[in-house]
LUMMARLO-641775 format. One record per residue: x, y negated, z negated of N, C-alpha, C, O in turn; residue in three letters. Coordinates in pm, whole numbers, plus 50000, padded with zeros to 5 digits. Atoms other than C-alpha are relative to their C-alpha. Example, Ala and Ser with C-alpha at 12.3 -4.5 7.8 and 13.67 -1.06 7.14 Angstrom:
BEGIN
<pt n_u="50089" n_v="50119" n_w="50000" ca_u="51230" ca_v="50450" ca_w="49220" c_u="50090" c_v="49880" c_w="50000" o_u="50194" o_v="49882" o_w="49934" seti="ALA"/>
<pt n_u="49918" n_v="50119" n_w="50006" ca_u="51367" ca_v="50106" ca_w="49286" c_u="49923" c_v="49891" c_w="49927" o_u="49974" o_v="49780" o_w="49910" seti="SER"/>
END
This chain:
BEGIN
<pt n_u="50042" n_v="50087" n_w="50002" ca_u="50031" ca_v="50019" ca_w="50003" c_u="50058" c_v="49874" c_w="49986" o_u="50123" o_v="49845" o_w="49885" seti="MET"/>
<pt n_u="49922" n_v="50117" n_w="50017" ca_u="50141" ca_v="49671" ca_w="50095" c_u="49893" c_v="49863" c_w="49896" o_u="49776" o_v="49822" o_w="49896" seti="ARG"/>
<pt n_u="50105" n_v="50147" n_w="50119" ca_u="50061" ca_v="49358" ca_w="49793" c_u="50148" c_v="49930" c_w="50079" o_u="50233" o_v="49960" o_w="50164" seti="ASP"/>
<pt n_u="49870" n_v="50119" n_w="49971" ca_u="50301" ca_v="49062" ca_w="49812" c_u="50118" c_v="50066" c_w="49957" o_u="50216" o_v="50069" o_w="50031" seti="LEU"/>
<pt n_u="49845" n_v="49974" n_w="50029" ca_u="50573" ca_v="49194" ca_w="49656" c_u="50074" c_v="50106" c_w="50105" o_u="50176" o_v="50103" o_w="50173" seti="TYR"/>
<pt n_u="49917" n_v="49885" n_w="49874" ca_u="50652" ca_v="49486" ca_w="49870" c_u="49988" c_v="49934" c_w="50158" o_u="50049" o_v="49995" o_w="50246" seti="SER"/>
<pt n_u="49954" n_v="50080" n_w="49873" ca_u="50610" ca_v="49216" ca_w="50195" c_u="50109" c_v="49959" c_w="49987" o_u="50195" o_v="49968" o_w="50075" seti="ARG"/>
<pt n_u="49851" n_v="50076" n_w="50011" ca_u="50891" ca_v="49034" ca_w="50036" c_u="50091" c_v="50147" c_w="50011" o_u="50154" o_v="50167" o_w="50115" seti="LEU"/>
<pt n_u="49888" n_v="49865" n_w="50034" ca_u="51096" ca_v="49369" ca_w="49957" c_u="50048" c_v="50007" c_w="49876" o_u="50165" o_v="50019" o_w="49842" seti="GLY"/>
<pt n_u="49971" n_v="50051" n_w="50096" ca_u="51061" ca_v="49316" ca_w="49659" c_u="49911" c_v="50160" c_w="49852" o_u="49793" o_v="50191" o_w="49862" seti="LEU"/>
<pt n_u="50120" n_v="49907" n_w="50070" ca_u="50888" ca_v="49594" ca_w="49399" c_u="49914" c_v="49936" c_w="49891" o_u="49951" o_v="49829" o_w="49843" seti="GLY"/>
<pt n_u="50105" n_v="50027" n_w="50039" ca_u="50569" ca_v="49571" ca_w="49205" c_u="50070" c_v="49900" c_w="49847" o_u="50125" o_v="49960" o_w="49756" seti="PHE"/>
<pt n_u="50012" n_v="50076" n_w="50133" ca_u="50616" ca_v="49294" ca_w="48919" c_u="50134" c_v="49970" c_w="49975" o_u="50195" o_v="50011" o_w="49876" seti="GLY"/>
<pt n_u="49862" n_v="50025" n_w="50020" ca_u="50961" ca_v="49127" ca_w="49013" c_u="49964" c_v="49834" c_w="49927" o_u="49866" o_v="49762" o_w="49913" seti="ALA"/>
<pt n_u="50011" n_v="50146" n_w="50070" ca_u="51021" ca_v="48814" ca_w="48845" c_u="49993" c_v="49847" c_w="50069" o_u="49958" o_v="49801" o_w="50178" seti="ASP"/>
<pt n_u="50026" n_v="50166" n_w="49910" ca_u="51021" ca_v="48463" ca_w="48927" c_u="50125" c_v="49952" c_w="50105" o_u="50109" o_v="49889" o_w="50210" seti="ASP"/>
<pt n_u="49851" n_v="49980" n_w="49926" ca_u="51392" ca_v="48471" ca_w="49063" c_u="50003" c_v="50051" c_w="50094" o_u="50028" o_v="50003" o_w="50205" seti="GLN"/>
<pt n_u="49985" n_v="49956" n_w="49880" ca_u="51371" ca_v="48734" ca_w="49234" c_u="49879" c_v="49955" c_w="50096" o_u="49920" o_v="49951" o_w="50212" seti="ALA"/>
<pt n_u="50132" n_v="50082" n_w="49928" ca_u="51005" ca_v="48578" ca_w="49394" c_u="50103" c_v="49932" c_w="50096" o_u="50139" o_v="49990" o_w="50199" seti="LEU"/>
<pt n_u="49960" n_v="50076" n_w="49995" ca_u="51197" ca_v="48306" ca_w="49459" c_u="50145" c_v="49985" c_w="50095" o_u="50184" o_v="49884" o_w="50154" seti="LYS"/>
<pt n_u="49875" n_v="49921" n_w="49907" ca_u="51517" ca_v="48477" ca_w="49642" c_u="50000" c_v="50064" c_w="50114" o_u="50085" o_v="50074" o_w="50202" seti="THR"/>
<pt n_u="50067" n_v="49969" n_w="49923" ca_u="51308" ca_v="48628" ca_w="49818" c_u="49878" c_v="49946" c_w="50125" o_u="49824" o_v="50009" o_w="50216" seti="ALA"/>
<pt n_u="50074" n_v="50065" n_w="49899" ca_u="51098" ca_v="48334" ca_w="49991" c_u="50151" c_v="49972" c_w="50068" o_u="50195" o_v="50022" o_w="50172" seti="MET"/>
<pt n_u="49919" n_v="50028" n_w="49961" ca_u="51385" ca_v="48199" ca_w="50022" c_u="50033" c_v="50046" c_w="50114" o_u="50065" o_v="49952" o_w="50186" seti="ALA"/>
<pt n_u="49923" n_v="49904" n_w="49912" ca_u="51507" ca_v="48483" ca_w="50299" c_u="49919" c_v="49994" c_w="50094" o_u="49942" o_v="49994" o_w="50215" seti="ARG"/>
<pt n_u="50129" n_v="49962" n_w="49894" ca_u="51186" ca_v="48508" ca_w="50435" c_u="49961" c_v="49908" c_w="50155" o_u="49994" o_v="49796" o_w="50191" seti="CYS"/>
<pt n_u="50023" n_v="50131" n_w="49841" ca_u="51070" ca_v="48353" ca_w="50792" c_u="49868" c_v="50013" c_w="49977" o_u="49851" o_v="49897" o_w="49939" seti="THR"/>
<pt n_u="50161" n_v="49998" n_w="49995" ca_u="50671" ca_v="48415" ca_w="50768" c_u="49999" c_v="49912" c_w="49909" o_u="50053" o_v="49909" o_w="49798" seti="ASP"/>
<pt n_u="50062" n_v="50151" n_w="50089" ca_u="50531" ca_v="48092" ca_w="50651" c_u="49866" c_v="50008" c_w="49941" o_u="49820" o_v="49917" o_w="49872" seti="ARG"/>
<pt n_u="50123" n_v="49988" n_w="50074" ca_u="50212" ca_v="48220" ca_w="50544" c_u="50038" c_v="50092" c_w="49888" o_u="50023" o_v="50049" o_w="49774" seti="GLU"/>
<pt n_u="49934" n_v="49951" n_w="50123" ca_u="50364" ca_v="48489" ca_w="50326" c_u="50061" c_v="49912" c_w="49894" o_u="50023" o_v="49934" o_w="49779" seti="LEU"/>
<pt n_u="49913" n_v="50059" n_w="50077" ca_u="50620" ca_v="48224" ca_w="50165" c_u="49847" c_v="49923" c_w="49935" o_u="49820" o_v="49942" o_w="49817" seti="LYS"/>
<pt n_u="50144" n_v="50047" n_w="50046" ca_u="50233" ca_v="48016" ca_w="50138" c_u="49956" c_v="50084" c_w="49883" o_u="49963" o_v="50053" o_w="49764" seti="ARG"/>
<pt n_u="50063" n_v="49937" n_w="50121" ca_u="50081" ca_v="48270" ca_w="49951" c_u="50036" c_v="50075" c_w="49932" o_u="49959" o_v="50139" o_w="49861" seti="ARG"/>
<pt n_u="49913" n_v="50008" n_w="50130" ca_u="50344" ca_v="48356" ca_w="49753" c_u="50010" c_v="49897" c_w="49896" o_u="50023" o_v="49920" o_w="49776" seti="THR"/>
<pt n_u="49961" n_v="50108" n_w="50040" ca_u="50387" ca_v="48056" ca_w="49652" c_u="49845" c_v="49955" c_w="49896" o_u="49837" o_v="49915" o_w="49780" seti="ALA"/>
<pt n_u="50116" n_v="50031" n_w="50091" ca_u="50006" ca_v="48011" ca_w="49567" c_u="49949" c_v="50127" c_w="49873" o_u="49888" o_v="50102" o_w="49769" seti="GLU"/>
<pt n_u="50055" n_v="49883" n_w="50096" ca_u="49940" ca_v="48377" ca_w="49386" c_u="50109" c_v="50009" c_w="49898" o_u="50084" o_v="49966" o_w="49786" seti="VAL"/>
<pt n_u="49925" n_v="49936" n_w="50065" ca_u="50251" ca_v="48506" ca_w="49246" c_u="50125" c_v="49912" c_w="49895" o_u="50201" o_v="49971" o_w="49819" seti="LEU"/>
<pt n_u="49980" n_v="50020" n_w="50030" ca_u="50392" ca_v="48194" ca_w="49138" c_u="49919" c_v="49908" c_w="49874" o_u="49948" o_v="49835" o_w="49780" seti="LEU"/>
<pt n_u="50077" n_v="50092" n_w="50127" ca_u="50124" ca_v="48064" ca_w="48949" c_u="49917" c_v="50123" c_w="49870" o_u="49836" o_v="50211" o_w="49899" seti="LYS"/>
<pt n_u="50000" n_v="49836" n_w="50075" ca_u="50089" ca_v="48323" ca_w="48619" c_u="49866" c_v="50020" c_w="50001" o_u="49844" o_v="50140" o_w="50012" seti="PRO"/>
<pt n_u="50126" n_v="49959" n_w="49998" ca_u="49700" ca_v="48300" ca_w="48614" c_u="49925" c_v="50091" c_w="50115" o_u="49849" o_v="50185" o_w="50098" seti="GLU"/>
<pt n_u="50015" n_v="49919" n_w="49885" ca_u="49658" ca_v="48410" ca_w="48973" c_u="50099" c_v="50129" c_w="50022" o_u="50074" o_v="50220" o_w="50102" seti="ARG"/>
<pt n_u="49900" n_v="49938" n_w="49984" ca_u="49955" ca_v="48598" ca_w="48942" c_u="49930" c_v="50144" c_w="49873" o_u="49961" o_v="50263" o_w="49877" seti="ARG"/>
<pt n_u="50011" n_v="49842" n_w="50110" ca_u="49798" ca_v="48849" ca_w="48628" c_u="49865" c_v="49998" c_w="50117" o_u="49807" o_v="50102" o_w="50083" seti="ALA"/>
<pt n_u="50130" n_v="49902" n_w="49984" ca_u="49454" ca_v="48890" ca_w="48872" c_u="50092" c_v="50036" c_w="50124" o_u="50075" o_v="50157" o_w="50143" seti="GLY"/>
<pt n_u="49969" n_v="49896" n_w="49915" ca_u="49657" ca_v="48985" ca_w="49165" c_u="50014" c_v="50127" c_w="49941" o_u="49935" o_v="50218" o_w="49967" seti="HIS"/>
<pt n_u="49959" n_v="49941" n_w="50001" ca_u="49870" ca_v="49191" ca_w="48978" c_u="49836" c_v="50141" c_w="49962" o_u="49815" o_v="50253" o_w="50009" seti="ASP"/>
<pt n_u="50134" n_v="49899" n_w="50039" ca_u="49507" ca_v="49362" ca_w="48816" c_u="49984" c_v="50105" c_w="50120" o_u="50020" o_v="50221" o_w="50137" seti="ALA"/>
<pt n_u="50103" n_v="49915" n_w="49885" ca_u="49305" ca_v="49446" ca_w="49139" c_u="50130" c_v="50050" c_w="50060" o_u="50066" o_v="50008" o_w="50156" seti="VAL"/>
<pt n_u="49853" n_v="49966" n_w="49978" ca_u="49710" ca_v="49582" ca_w="49267" c_u="49964" c_v="50149" c_w="49925" o_u="49960" o_v="50254" o_w="49990" seti="TYR"/>
<pt n_u="49986" n_v="49877" n_w="50067" ca_u="49660" ca_v="49845" ca_w="48970" c_u="49921" c_v="50040" c_w="50053" o_u="49955" o_v="50122" o_w="50137" seti="ARG"/>
<pt n_u="50174" n_v="49966" n_w="49963" ca_u="49264" ca_v="49892" ca_w="49051" c_u="50068" c_v="50097" c_w="50165" o_u="50080" o_v="50218" o_w="50183" seti="VAL"/>
<pt n_u="50005" n_v="49979" n_w="49887" ca_u="49352" ca_v="49923" ca_w="49398" c_u="50058" c_v="50138" c_w="50003" o_u="49995" o_v="50244" o_w="49998" seti="ALA"/>
<pt n_u="49877" n_v="49854" n_w="50026" ca_u="49686" ca_v="50186" ca_w="49386" c_u="49927" c_v="50142" c_w="49890" o_u="49965" o_v="50259" o_w="49890" seti="ARG"/>
<pt n_u="50013" n_v="49828" n_w="50064" ca_u="49477" ca_v="50431" ca_w="49121" c_u="49849" c_v="50020" c_w="50135" o_u="49827" o_v="50134" o_w="50176" seti="GLN"/>
<pt n_u="50153" n_v="49948" n_w="49880" ca_u="49107" ca_v="50416" ca_w="49414" c_u="50154" c_v="50110" c_w="50075" o_u="50151" o_v="50233" o_w="50086" seti="LEU"/>
<pt n_u="49964" n_v="49934" n_w="49923" ca_u="49417" ca_v="50500" ca_w="49609" c_u="50095" c_v="50111" c_w="50037" o_u="50158" o_v="50143" o_w="50138" seti="ARG"/>
<pt n_u="49881" n_v="49895" n_w="50108" ca_u="49615" ca_v="50761" ca_w="49413" c_u="49831" c_v="50077" c_w="50025" o_u="49773" o_v="50038" o_w="50127" seti="ASP"/>
<pt n_u="50162" n_v="49965" n_w="49999" ca_u="49252" ca_v="50916" ca_w="49402" c_u="49964" c_v="50046" c_w="50084" o_u="49932" o_v="50165" o_w="50077" seti="TRP"/>
<pt n_u="50043" n_v="49952" n_w="49819" ca_u="49161" ca_v="50938" ca_w="49789" c_u="50103" c_v="50134" c_w="50005" o_u="50085" o_v="50256" o_w="50010" seti="ARG"/>
<pt n_u="49888" n_v="49876" n_w="49970" ca_u="49480" ca_v="51116" ca_w="49821" c_u="49973" c_v="50171" c_w="49942" o_u="49983" o_v="50278" o_w="50001" seti="VAL"/>
<pt n_u="49974" n_v="49875" n_w="50043" ca_u="49439" ca_v="51374" ca_w="49563" c_u="49805" c_v="50076" c_w="50022" o_u="49768" o_v="50187" o_w="49981" seti="GLU"/>
<pt n_u="50082" n_v="49955" n_w="49986" ca_u="49096" ca_v="51416" ca_w="49655" c_u="49929" c_v="50010" c_w="50145" o_u="49813" o_v="50027" o_w="50182" seti="LEU"/>
<pt n_u="50010" n_v="49940" n_w="49854" ca_u="49189" ca_v="51462" ca_w="50032" c_u="49900" c_v="49899" c_w="50081" o_u="49867" o_v="49925" o_w="50196" seti="HIS"/>
<pt n_u="50039" n_v="50102" n_w="49894" ca_u="49006" ca_v="51152" ca_w="50159" c_u="50040" c_v="49897" c_w="50059" o_u="49971" o_v="49805" o_w="50103" seti="LEU"/>
<pt n_u="49876" n_v="50158" n_w="49961" ca_u="49308" ca_v="50908" ca_w="50261" c_u="50018" c_v="50042" c_w="50158" o_u="50112" o_v="50106" o_w="50205" seti="GLU"/>
<pt n_u="49979" n_v="49948" n_w="49867" ca_u="49227" ca_v="50949" ca_w="50624" c_u="49861" c_v="49848" c_w="50059" o_u="49759" o_v="49799" o_w="50010" seti="ASP"/>
<pt n_u="50075" n_v="50076" n_w="49913" ca_u="49097" ca_v="50700" ca_w="50900" c_u="50003" c_v="49880" c_w="50024" o_u="50122" o_v="49852" o_w="50035" seti="GLY"/>
<pt n_u="49948" n_v="50096" n_w="49935" ca_u="49087" ca_v="50388" ca_w="51004" c_u="49997" c_v="49866" c_w="49876" o_u="50065" o_v="49765" o_w="49861" seti="ALA"/>
<pt n_u="49978" n_v="50139" n_w="50176" ca_u="48934" ca_v="50204" ca_w="50593" c_u="50123" c_v="49990" c_w="49913" o_u="50159" o_v="49897" o_w="49840" seti="TRP"/>
<pt n_u="49913" n_v="50009" n_w="50059" ca_u="49231" ca_v="50368" ca_w="50487" c_u="50134" c_v="49952" c_w="50022" o_u="50233" o_v="49928" o_w="49954" seti="ALA"/>
<pt n_u="49844" n_v="50093" n_w="50015" ca_u="49466" ca_v="50219" ca_w="50680" c_u="49958" c_v="49868" c_w="50002" o_u="50053" o_v="49797" o_w="49969" seti="GLN"/>
<pt n_u="50006" n_v="50123" n_w="50040" ca_u="49352" ca_v="49921" ca_w="50657" c_u="50048" c_v="49925" c_w="49888" o_u="50122" o_v="49827" o_w="49881" seti="ALA"/>
<pt n_u="49916" n_v="49980" n_w="50158" ca_u="49394" ca_v="49968" ca_w="50263" c_u="50119" c_v="49972" c_w="49987" o_u="50170" o_v="49880" o_w="49924" seti="LEU"/>
<pt n_u="49857" n_v="50029" n_w="50020" ca_u="49716" ca_v="50014" ca_w="50308" c_u="50033" c_v="49885" c_w="50054" o_u="50075" o_v="49800" o_w="49975" seti="ALA"/>
<pt n_u="49956" n_v="50091" n_w="49977" ca_u="49786" ca_v="49781" ca_w="50488" c_u="50008" c_v="49848" c_w="50001" o_u="50087" o_v="49784" o_w="50071" seti="GLU"/>
<pt n_u="50043" n_v="50108" n_w="50066" ca_u="49634" ca_v="49454" ca_w="50313" c_u="50058" c_v="49958" c_w="49899" o_u="50089" o_v="50042" o_w="49814" seti="SER"/>
<pt n_u="49956" n_v="50077" n_w="50129" ca_u="49758" ca_v="49241" ca_w="50068" c_u="49933" c_v="50014" c_w="49876" o_u="50001" o_v="50019" o_w="49774" seti="ASP"/>
<pt n_u="50155" n_v="49991" n_w="50097" ca_u="49418" ca_v="49270" ca_w="49843" c_u="50047" c_v="49852" c_w="49942" o_u="50059" o_v="49838" o_w="49821" seti="LEU"/>
<pt n_u="50062" n_v="50131" n_w="50122" ca_u="49431" ca_v="48875" ca_w="49759" c_u="49951" c_v="49911" c_w="50136" o_u="49962" o_v="49933" o_w="50256" seti="VAL"/>
<pt n_u="50051" n_v="50047" n_w="49929" ca_u="49266" ca_v="48613" ca_w="49877" c_u="50038" c_v="49815" c_w="49972" o_u="49955" o_v="49743" o_w="49915" seti="ARG"/>
<pt n_u="49949" n_v="50088" n_w="50077" ca_u="49451" ca_v="48302" ca_w="49808" c_u="49943" c_v="49868" c_w="50086" o_u="50005" o_v="49766" o_w="50056" seti="PRO"/>
<pt n_u="50089" n_v="50087" n_w="49984" ca_u="49238" ca_v="48070" ca_w="49974" c_u="49867" c_v="49982" c_w="49960" o_u="49799" o_v="49894" o_w="50012" seti="ASP"/>
<pt n_u="50132" n_v="50016" n_w="50159" ca_u="48936" ca_v="48095" ca_w="49704" c_u="50065" c_v="49876" c_w="49932" o_u="50183" o_v="49852" o_w="49907" seti="LEU"/>
<pt n_u="49971" n_v="50138" n_w="50111" ca_u="48923" ca_v="47765" ca_w="49505" c_u="50078" c_v="50045" c_w="49865" o_u="50135" o_v="50146" o_w="49906" seti="PRO"/>
<pt n_u="49929" n_v="50025" n_w="50178" ca_u="49085" ca_v="47780" ca_w="49144" c_u="49880" c_v="50003" c_w="49929" o_u="49848" o_v="50115" o_w="49887" seti="GLU"/>
<pt n_u="50076" n_v="49999" n_w="50052" ca_u="48814" ca_v="47693" ca_w="48997" c_u="49872" c_v="50024" c_w="50083" o_u="49844" o_v="50010" o_w="50202" seti="THR"/>
<pt n_u="50142" n_v="49965" n_w="49863" ca_u="48460" ca_v="47802" ca_w="49082" c_u="49922" c_v="49902" c_w="50054" o_u="49935" o_v="49784" o_w="50024" seti="PRO"/>
<pt n_u="50084" n_v="50138" n_w="49942" ca_u="48204" ca_v="47615" ca_w="49284" c_u="49887" c_v="50003" c_w="49918" o_u="49829" o_v="50103" o_w="49875" seti="LEU"/>
<pt n_u="50066" n_v="50027" n_w="50058" ca_u="47993" ca_v="47449" ca_w="49123" c_u="49794" c_v="50064" c_w="50025" o_u="49748" o_v="50106" o_w="50131" seti="ALA"/>
<pt n_u="50140" n_v="49904" n_w="49950" ca_u="47595" ca_v="47599" ca_w="49109" c_u="49901" c_v="49889" c_w="50057" o_u="49875" o_v="49769" o_w="50041" seti="PRO"/>
<pt n_u="50091" n_v="50113" n_w="49908" ca_u="47371" ca_v="47470" ca_w="49325" c_u="49886" c_v="49955" c_w="49965" o_u="49818" o_v="50047" o_w="49920" seti="SER"/>
<pt n_u="50101" n_v="50009" n_w="50054" ca_u="47071" ca_v="47256" ca_w="49234" c_u="49872" c_v="50110" c_w="50026" o_u="49811" o_v="50169" o_w="50116" seti="ALA"/>
<pt n_u="50184" n_v="49905" n_w="50031" ca_u="46766" ca_v="47445" ca_w="49091" c_u="49891" c_v="50008" c_w="50125" o_u="49929" o_v="49915" o_w="50196" seti="PRO"/>
<pt n_u="50051" n_v="49977" n_w="49930" ca_u="46488" ca_v="47538" ca_w="49353" c_u="49835" c_v="49964" c_w="49971" o_u="49750" o_v="50042" o_w="49929" seti="LYS"/>
<pt n_u="50130" n_v="50099" n_w="50015" ca_u="46181" ca_v="47306" ca_w="49334" c_u="49918" c_v="50170" c_w="49996" o_u="49937" o_v="50228" o_w="50103" seti="ARG"/>
<pt n_u="50107" n_v="49896" n_w="50002" ca_u="45930" ca_v="47643" ca_w="49253" c_u="49846" c_v="49960" c_w="50061" o_u="49767" o_v="49869" o_w="50036" seti="ARG"/>
<pt n_u="50095" n_v="50065" n_w="49857" ca_u="45680" ca_v="47634" ca_w="49533" c_u="49837" c_v="50066" c_w="49886" o_u="49828" o_v="50160" o_w="49806" seti="ALA"/>
<pt n_u="50138" n_v="50028" n_w="50035" ca_u="45301" ca_v="47590" ca_w="49421" c_u="49881" c_v="50112" c_w="50003" o_u="49825" o_v="50157" o_w="50103" seti="LEU"/>
<pt n_u="50077" n_v="49818" n_w="49969" ca_u="45088" ca_v="47909" ca_w="49350" c_u="49853" c_v="49979" c_w="50116" o_u="49781" o_v="49879" o_w="50106" seti="PRO"/>
<pt n_u="50096" n_v="50032" n_w="49888" ca_u="44821" ca_v="47955" ca_w="49672" c_u="49853" c_v="49875" c_w="49980" o_u="49796" o_v="49793" o_w="50051" seti="TRP"/>
<pt n_u="50146" n_v="50009" n_w="50048" ca_u="44520" ca_v="47863" ca_w="49482" c_u="50077" c_v="49827" c_w="49972" o_u="50060" o_v="49749" o_w="50066" seti="TRP"/>
<pt n_u="49967" n_v="50168" n_w="50020" ca_u="44680" ca_v="47486" ca_w="49355" c_u="50064" c_v="49933" c_w="50174" o_u="50063" o_v="49812" o_w="50197" seti="ARG"/>
<pt n_u="49952" n_v="50071" n_w="49887" ca_u="44824" ca_v="47413" ca_w="49709" c_u="49826" c_v="50001" c_w="50059" o_u="49812" o_v="49885" o_w="50098" seti="ARG"/>
<pt n_u="50140" n_v="49935" n_w="49937" ca_u="44439" ca_v="47518" ca_w="49843" c_u="49896" c_v="49848" c_w="49927" o_u="49806" o_v="49777" o_w="49972" seti="LEU"/>
<pt n_u="50140" n_v="50161" n_w="50100" ca_u="44276" ca_v="47215" ca_w="49531" c_u="50072" c_v="49889" c_w="50076" o_u="50009" o_v="49800" o_w="50133" seti="LEU"/>
<pt n_u="49911" n_v="50115" n_w="49929" ca_u="44586" ca_v="46994" ca_w="49677" c_u="49936" c_v="49946" c_w="50091" o_u="49920" o_v="49824" o_w="50090" seti="ARG"/>
<pt n_u="49985" n_v="50033" n_w="49862" ca_u="44476" ca_v="47001" ca_w="50027" c_u="49864" c_v="49853" c_w="50023" o_u="49857" o_v="49757" o_w="50099" seti="LYS"/>
<pt n_u="50114" n_v="50042" n_w="49997" ca_u="44127" ca_v="46873" ca_w="49928" c_u="50001" c_v="49827" c_w="49986" o_u="49895" o_v="49764" o_w="49987" seti="ARG"/>
END
């Protein structure tokens, strides 16, 4: 499975110094951006690592059950499992919708 660490040629959970060194050698601008946005920010790095651990466990179970084949498995194996384009803070809740009047109120209102 390819996570951001492996895409940079590092082992899972590499320290900040190793990340910065690998980023300096990397020629892929998008990979550098993702690494800076995800792995160099502690709160996002914890999320990335947690998702990776769960995905890795799911993959291991699929292998044990002999289900690891097909396009889905290939896409999972090649994904980096992160969405760094998501906002850091949750989106504001939308305004509450006005409840529609019951049919009988709407009927009385028209008269």
